[in-house]
C-alpha positions as CSV (number, residue, x, y, z in Angstrom):
1,M,-17.4,-49.0,17.7
2,K,-18.1,-45.9,19.7
3,E,-20.8,-46.1,22.7
4,V,-24.2,-46.1,21.1
5,L,-26.1,-44.4,24.0
6,D,-26.4,-40.8,25.1
7,I,-25.0,-39.8,22.0
8,G,-24.6,-36.0,20.5
9,F,-27.0,-34.7,17.9
10,E,-24.5,-34.3,15.3
11,E,-23.5,-37.7,15.7
12,A,-26.9,-39.1,15.8
13,L,-27.8,-37.6,12.5
14,K,-24.8,-38.3,11.3
15,R,-25.5,-42.1,12.1
16,S,-29.1,-41.9,10.6
17,M,-28.0,-41.0,7.3
18,E,-25.2,-43.0,6.9
19,N,-27.2,-46.1,7.3
20,V,-30.5,-45.3,5.0
21,F,-30.6,-45.2,1.1
22,A,-32.6,-44.0,-1.9
23,V,-32.7,-47.7,-3.7
24,K,-35.9,-48.2,-5.2
25,Q,-37.0,-46.5,-8.5
26,E,-40.0,-46.0,-10.4
27,T,-40.7,-44.2,-14.1
28,L,-44.0,-41.7,-13.6
29,P,-45.5,-39.8,-16.6
30,V,-44.1,-36.0,-16.4
31,D,-47.0,-34.7,-14.3
32,R,-47.2,-37.4,-12.0
33,A,-43.3,-36.8,-11.4
34,V,-43.8,-33.4,-10.0
35,G,-42.0,-33.1,-6.3
36,R,-39.7,-36.4,-6.7
37,I,-36.6,-36.6,-6.8
38,V,-34.7,-38.1,-10.3
39,A,-33.3,-40.8,-9.9
40,K,-31.0,-41.0,-13.7
41,P,-29.8,-38.2,-15.7
42,V,-32.7,-37.4,-18.2
43,Y,-31.3,-36.2,-21.6
44,A,-33.6,-34.5,-24.1
45,R,-34.2,-36.9,-27.4
46,V,-35.3,-33.6,-29.8
47,D,-34.4,-30.1,-30.6
48,S,-36.9,-27.4,-29.4
49,P,-37.8,-25.7,-31.3
50,S,-37.2,-28.1,-33.9
51,V,-36.7,-25.4,-36.7
52,D,-35.5,-21.8,-36.8
53,A,-38.5,-19.9,-36.0
54,S,-40.0,-16.5,-35.7
55,L,-40.2,-14.8,-32.2
56,K,-42.7,-12.0,-33.9
57,D,-45.7,-11.7,-35.9
58,G,-44.1,-9.9,-38.8
59,Y,-42.3,-10.6,-42.2
60,A,-39.5,-12.9,-43.2
61,V,-36.8,-10.7,-45.0
62,V,-33.2,-10.6,-46.2
63,S,-31.5,-8.4,-44.0
64,S,-29.5,-6.6,-46.3
65,D,-32.4,-5.4,-48.0
66,L,-33.4,-3.2,-45.1
67,A,-29.8,-1.7,-44.1
68,R,-30.9,1.4,-44.9
69,A,-34.6,1.4,-43.5
70,A,-35.8,4.7,-41.6
71,P,-39.2,6.1,-41.1
72,D,-38.0,8.8,-43.8
73,N,-36.3,6.0,-46.1
74,P,-39.0,3.0,-46.3
75,V,-37.8,0.1,-48.1
76,K,-40.3,-1.3,-50.4
77,L,-40.7,-5.3,-50.6
78,K,-42.8,-7.5,-52.6
79,I,-44.8,-10.2,-50.6
80,S,-44.4,-13.5,-51.9
81,G,-45.9,-16.0,-49.7
82,H,-47.1,-16.7,-45.8
83,V,-46.4,-19.1,-43.4
84,A,-47.9,-19.6,-39.6
85,A,-46.9,-22.1,-37.0
86,G,-46.9,-25.6,-37.4
87,D,-46.5,-25.3,-41.3
88,S,-44.3,-26.7,-43.4
89,C,-42.6,-24.1,-44.9
90,G,-42.4,-24.1,-48.8
91,A,-42.2,-20.6,-49.3
92,T,-38.5,-18.8,-50.1
93,V,-37.3,-15.5,-49.6
94,A,-35.1,-13.7,-52.2
95,T,-33.9,-9.9,-52.9
96,G,-36.5,-7.5,-52.8
97,S,-39.4,-9.9,-51.5
98,A,-40.5,-10.9,-48.0
99,V,-42.7,-13.7,-46.6
100,R,-45.9,-13.2,-44.0
101,I,-44.8,-14.9,-41.2
102,L,-46.6,-15.7,-37.8
103,S,-44.7,-16.0,-34.2
104,G,-43.7,-19.7,-34.1
105,A,-43.7,-20.3,-37.9
106,P,-40.4,-21.8,-39.3
107,I,-38.4,-19.5,-41.3
108,P,-38.5,-19.7,-45.0
109,E,-35.3,-20.6,-47.1
110,G,-33.5,-17.2,-48.1
111,A,-34.1,-15.4,-45.1
112,D,-32.3,-14.2,-42.1
113,A,-34.7,-12.1,-39.9
114,V,-37.8,-11.2,-39.2
115,V,-38.9,-7.2,-39.2
116,A,-41.6,-7.2,-36.8
117,E,-45.1,-6.1,-38.4
118,E,-45.3,-2.7,-36.3
119,F,-42.2,-1.4,-38.5
120,V,-44.2,-2.3,-41.7
121,A,-46.9,-0.6,-43.4
122,L,-49.1,-2.6,-45.9
123,Q,-49.4,-1.3,-49.7
124,E,-51.5,-3.6,-51.8
125,Q,-49.2,-6.6,-52.9
126,H,-46.2,-5.0,-50.5
127,I,-45.1,-3.7,-47.6
128,L,-43.3,-0.6,-46.5
129,A,-40.7,-1.2,-43.9
130,F,-39.6,1.8,-41.6
131,A,-36.6,-0.4,-39.4
132,D,-33.8,-2.4,-40.4
133,A,-33.8,-5.8,-39.3
134,G,-30.2,-7.2,-38.6
135,P,-29.1,-10.7,-39.2
136,G,-30.9,-13.1,-36.6
137,R,-33.2,-10.4,-35.7
138,N,-36.6,-11.8,-34.1
139,I,-35.2,-15.4,-34.8
140,L,-35.3,-18.1,-32.7
141,E,-32.6,-20.5,-33.7
142,K,-33.2,-24.5,-33.7
143,G,-32.6,-26.0,-30.1
144,A,-32.1,-22.5,-28.7
145,D,-34.0,-24.0,-25.7
146,V,-33.5,-27.3,-26.1
147,F,-31.2,-29.3,-27.9
148,S,-31.2,-33.0,-28.6
149,E,-28.9,-34.8,-26.3
150,E,-28.6,-32.1,-24.0
151,R,-28.7,-33.1,-20.3
152,L,-32.0,-31.4,-18.7
153,M,-32.0,-33.0,-15.0
154,D,-29.3,-34.8,-13.3
155,I,-29.7,-37.6,-10.3
156,G,-30.9,-35.8,-7.4
157,D,-32.8,-32.7,-8.9
158,R,-36.2,-32.1,-8.0
159,M,-38.8,-32.4,-10.5
160,R,-40.6,-29.0,-10.3
161,P,-43.3,-27.3,-12.3
162,Q,-41.1,-25.4,-14.6
163,T,-38.8,-28.1,-15.1
164,A,-41.7,-30.4,-16.5
165,A,-42.3,-27.4,-19.1
166,L,-38.2,-28.1,-20.0
167,V,-38.3,-31.6,-20.3
168,V,-41.6,-31.9,-22.3
169,A,-39.9,-29.6,-24.6
170,G,-36.9,-32.1,-25.0
171,G,-39.4,-34.8,-26.0
172,I,-39.7,-36.5,-22.3
173,S,-42.9,-37.9,-21.3
174,E,-41.6,-39.8,-18.4
175,I,-39.0,-39.3,-15.5
176,P,-37.2,-42.1,-13.7
177,V,-37.8,-41.3,-10.0
178,F,-36.6,-42.5,-6.5
179,T,-39.6,-44.3,-5.1
180,R,-41.0,-42.8,-1.8
181,P,-40.7,-45.4,0.9
182,T,-44.0,-46.2,2.5
183,I,-43.9,-45.2,6.5
184,G,-45.4,-47.6,9.3
185,L,-46.0,-45.5,12.5
186,L,-47.0,-47.1,15.8
187,A,-48.1,-45.3,19.0
188,T,-47.6,-47.4,22.0
189,G,-49.8,-47.1,25.4
190,S,-53.3,-48.6,26.4
191,E,-54.5,-44.6,26.4
192,V,-54.0,-43.9,23.0
193,L,-56.5,-43.9,20.3
194,L,-56.8,-43.2,16.9
195,P,-58.0,-40.1,15.7
196,G,-61.8,-40.4,14.6
197,S,-62.3,-43.1,17.7
198,R,-65.1,-42.3,20.3
199,L,-62.9,-40.6,23.5
200,E,-63.3,-42.5,26.8
201,E,-62.3,-41.2,30.1
202,G,-58.8,-41.0,31.0
203,K,-57.7,-41.6,27.1
204,L,-56.2,-39.6,24.4
205,Y,-55.8,-38.9,21.0
206,A,-52.9,-39.9,18.9
207,S,-51.5,-36.3,18.5
208,N,-47.7,-37.4,18.1
209,L,-48.8,-39.9,15.2
210,A,-50.9,-37.2,13.7
211,L,-48.2,-34.7,13.3
212,Q,-45.8,-37.4,11.9
213,H,-48.5,-38.3,9.2
214,A,-48.8,-34.4,8.6
215,W,-45.3,-34.2,7.9
216,L,-45.1,-36.9,5.6
217,T,-48.3,-36.5,3.5
218,S,-46.9,-33.0,3.0
219,E,-44.0,-34.4,0.9
220,G,-46.1,-37.1,-0.7
221,F,-45.3,-40.1,1.5
222,D,-47.8,-43.0,2.0
223,A,-48.3,-44.3,5.9
224,V,-50.0,-47.0,7.8
225,F,-50.5,-47.1,11.3
226,R,-51.2,-49.3,14.3
227,L,-52.0,-48.7,17.8
228,S,-50.2,-51.3,20.5
229,G,-51.2,-51.7,24.3
230,D,-48.6,-51.9,27.0
231,S,-47.6,-55.4,27.1
232,E,-44.3,-57.0,25.2
233,K,-46.5,-59.2,23.1
234,D,-48.8,-56.4,21.7
235,I,-45.8,-54.1,20.9
236,A,-43.9,-56.5,19.2
237,D,-47.1,-58.0,17.1
238,A,-47.7,-54.5,16.2
239,A,-44.1,-53.8,15.4
240,T,-43.8,-56.7,13.1
241,A,-47.2,-56.5,11.4
242,L,-46.2,-52.9,10.3
243,L,-42.5,-53.8,9.0
244,S,-44.2,-56.7,7.1
245,E,-46.2,-53.6,5.0
246,A,-44.0,-50.7,5.5
247,D,-40.3,-49.6,4.4
248,V,-39.6,-47.7,7.6
249,L,-41.1,-47.9,11.2
250,I,-41.2,-45.0,13.4
251,T,-42.4,-45.8,17.0
252,S,-43.9,-43.2,19.5
253,G,-43.9,-43.7,23.2
254,G,-41.9,-46.5,25.9
255,A,-38.6,-45.3,24.9
256,W,-37.1,-44.2,27.9
257,K,-36.8,-45.9,31.2
258,G,-39.9,-46.5,33.1
259,D,-42.1,-49.1,34.2
260,H,-44.1,-49.2,30.6
261,D,-41.0,-47.8,28.3
262,L,-40.8,-51.3,26.6
263,M,-40.5,-50.5,23.2
264,V,-36.4,-51.0,23.2
265,K,-36.6,-54.0,25.2
266,V,-39.2,-55.5,22.6
267,L,-36.8,-54.5,19.4
268,D,-33.8,-56.0,21.4
269,S,-36.1,-59.4,21.6
270,L,-36.8,-59.1,17.8
271,G,-32.9,-59.1,17.2
272,W,-32.6,-55.6,16.0
273,D,-29.4,-53.8,15.4
274,M,-29.1,-50.8,17.6
275,I,-27.5,-48.0,16.1
276,F,-28.1,-45.2,19.0
277,H,-30.5,-44.5,21.8
278,R,-30.6,-41.4,23.6
279,V,-29.1,-38.5,22.3
280,R,-28.0,-35.5,23.9
281,I,-31.0,-33.0,22.8
282,G,-33.7,-31.2,24.8
283,P,-36.3,-31.8,24.0
284,G,-36.3,-35.6,22.6
285,K,-33.3,-37.1,24.4
286,A,-35.2,-40.8,24.2
287,V,-34.9,-41.1,20.3
288,G,-33.3,-44.3,19.1
289,M,-32.7,-45.5,15.7
290,G,-31.6,-49.5,14.6
291,M,-32.1,-52.0,12.2
292,L,-34.8,-54.6,11.7
293,W,-34.8,-56.9,8.6
294,G,-32.8,-54.7,6.7
295,K,-35.2,-51.8,7.5
296,P,-34.5,-48.4,9.6
297,V,-36.4,-48.3,12.9
298,F,-36.6,-45.1,14.7
299,C,-37.8,-45.0,18.4
300,L,-39.4,-42.0,19.6
301,P,-40.5,-40.6,23.0
302,G,-43.9,-40.0,23.8
303,G,-44.0,-36.4,24.9
304,P,-45.4,-34.1,22.0
305,A,-42.6,-31.7,22.3
306,S,-40.0,-34.6,22.4
307,N,-41.5,-36.1,19.8
308,E,-41.7,-33.8,17.7
309,T,-38.4,-32.4,17.8
310,S,-36.7,-36.0,17.4
311,F,-38.8,-36.6,14.3
312,M,-38.3,-33.6,12.6
313,M,-34.5,-33.2,13.2
314,I,-33.2,-36.6,13.0
315,V,-35.9,-38.8,11.7
316,F,-37.8,-36.9,8.6
317,P,-34.4,-36.2,7.1
318,A,-33.4,-39.9,7.2
319,V,-36.6,-40.5,5.7
320,L,-36.1,-38.1,3.1
321,K,-32.8,-39.3,2.2
322,M,-34.7,-42.8,1.5
323,A,-36.6,-41.2,-1.3
324,G,-33.8,-39.7,-3.1
325,Y,-34.0,-36.1,-1.2
326,R,-30.8,-33.8,-0.7
327,H,-32.4,-31.1,1.4
328,T,-35.3,-31.4,4.3
329,P,-38.6,-29.1,3.4
330,Y,-37.3,-26.9,5.8
331,F,-36.7,-23.4,5.1
332,Q,-33.7,-21.7,6.8
333,L,-33.3,-18.1,7.6
334,Y,-31.7,-15.7,9.9
335,G,-32.9,-13.4,12.6
336,R,-32.3,-11.5,15.6
337,L,-32.8,-12.8,19.3
338,A,-35.5,-10.6,20.7
339,R,-34.0,-12.1,23.9
340,S,-31.1,-14.5,25.0
341,V,-31.7,-17.9,25.6
342,S,-29.6,-20.5,27.8
343,G,-29.5,-24.1,27.4
344,Q,-26.9,-26.7,28.5
345,A,-23.5,-26.4,27.2
346,D,-23.0,-30.5,27.1
347,W,-26.2,-30.7,24.9
348,T,-28.1,-29.5,21.9
349,Q,-31.2,-27.3,22.8
350,F,-34.0,-26.8,20.5
351,I,-36.1,-23.9,21.2
352,Q,-39.4,-22.5,19.7
353,C,-39.9,-18.9,18.8
354,D,-42.6,-16.5,17.5
355,L,-41.0,-14.0,14.7
356,S,-42.1,-10.8,14.1
357,V,-40.5,-8.5,11.1
358,E,-39.6,-5.0,12.0
359,R,-37.9,-2.6,9.1
360,S,-36.9,-5.8,6.9
361,Q,-35.2,-7.6,9.9
362,I,-36.4,-10.8,11.3
363,I,-36.8,-11.0,15.3
364,L,-37.0,-14.0,16.9
365,H,-39.1,-14.6,20.0
366,P,-38.4,-17.4,22.4
367,K,-41.3,-19.3,24.1
368,K,-41.0,-20.8,27.1
369,M,-43.9,-23.1,27.1
370,K,-42.0,-25.7,24.6
371,S,-44.1,-28.9,25.9
372,R,-48.0,-27.6,25.0
373,L,-49.5,-28.7,21.9
374,A,-51.0,-25.3,21.4
375,A,-47.7,-23.5,21.7
376,M,-46.0,-25.8,19.4
377,A,-49.0,-25.6,16.9
378,K,-48.7,-21.7,16.9
379,S,-44.3,-21.5,16.7
380,A,-43.4,-20.1,13.7
381,A,-39.5,-21.2,14.0
382,V,-37.0,-23.1,15.7
383,I,-33.4,-22.2,16.7
384,K,-30.7,-24.5,18.0
385,I,-28.4,-23.8,20.8
386,P,-25.6,-26.0,19.7
387,E,-23.5,-28.2,21.9
388,G,-20.8,-26.4,23.4
389,V,-22.9,-23.3,23.9
390,D,-24.5,-22.3,26.9
391,T,-26.2,-19.1,25.7
392,L,-27.4,-17.0,23.0
393,L,-27.5,-13.4,23.2
394,Q,-29.9,-11.0,23.1
395,G,-29.9,-9.0,19.9
396,S,-27.3,-11.9,18.3
397,E,-28.0,-13.1,14.7
398,V,-29.2,-16.7,14.7
399,P,-30.3,-19.3,11.8
400,F,-33.9,-20.7,12.5
401,V,-36.0,-23.3,11.1
402,C,-39.1,-21.4,9.6
403,L,-42.0,-23.7,10.3
404,D,-44.2,-20.6,8.8
405,P,-43.0,-20.0,5.4
406,H,-46.4,-18.9,4.0
407,R,-45.1,-15.4,6.6
408,F,-42.9,-14.7,3.9
409,M,-45.1,-15.4,0.7
410,M,-46.8,-12.9,-1.8
411,S,-50.3,-12.4,-0.6
412,I,-52.9,-13.0,-3.4
413,P,-55.1,-9.8,-4.3
414,E,-58.3,-9.5,-2.9
């Protein structure tokens, strides 16, 4: 087995993905399944429409009757009936006659076209048609939108609002989806407080936990929280309590080598199987992963920038895979660097950026204050300097993770 300490970013990400799986499933009503990942193929149970139907308000006709119809040569047809959407169609159309038909109504027997009402004039119990209507004109064939037994969704597809309309049209009311795992979030350190607590001198709020919870909530995951002190017993008790409730444990703090950095030592004592610890990324090098009680455990550093990077780039993708996702929620776009940036050739470096748009070109402005919460909160993008590369030059076009997709969304008119 390869060394689990101080591995590269791509290797760490690979190991994370190899050790998590989407296994739990549930069946949800279509409206509640939106945003979830489909766990089994979904097949239509009915045709939609269930009959040949009219696309227009007009008149069902025999197309050959109107072959020579024109504004200067109107064709006269006798009205022999009326049919609306939802009617059981008992009307028939013979040569020389027409049936009044509304949009969505079934096509009467004998008709093979619908002439739209804008090309027709009424004359007592007759119509005058001023345009032809070839075979099939303005007719939506049975099963044209959805046909029975058609595969509508595959395993791994994400249920979207527009997909809901399709599956409902196919007679589907419930969808099998992968269950989202419950996430346990543990913040360590006697100085850390949960949001909403009274602030005490020398203490601080668990901003790392808040960031993780916000990302998880944005994708619909449930989370449970705990704080622990700096003793091995406190950490062990909090970790085991969370693992009894959750499917995944994510810890923040105590992941490095200081006097109070006890997390990995505690997990070793609990019998975890370490998959990796310490990754050649900046920020975030102290991140680790292992399995305990058959559940994935991720150890994240406590520094805000390190915590954010390791969570977003390694942990969150693995959590999403457990819910069946094939993609992260991050938009990857391309932009040009406003200035050169440098890293370490033997590490992967992540750099926060602002962005602007100039003449339809996205410009990336790398930040220097990557460790400050205010800078993190306002960053619109993150770029990666891959291991083996020490500099990305000014003007280079590079991929970036867009953290503020609203910049590129349509505005709501005032």
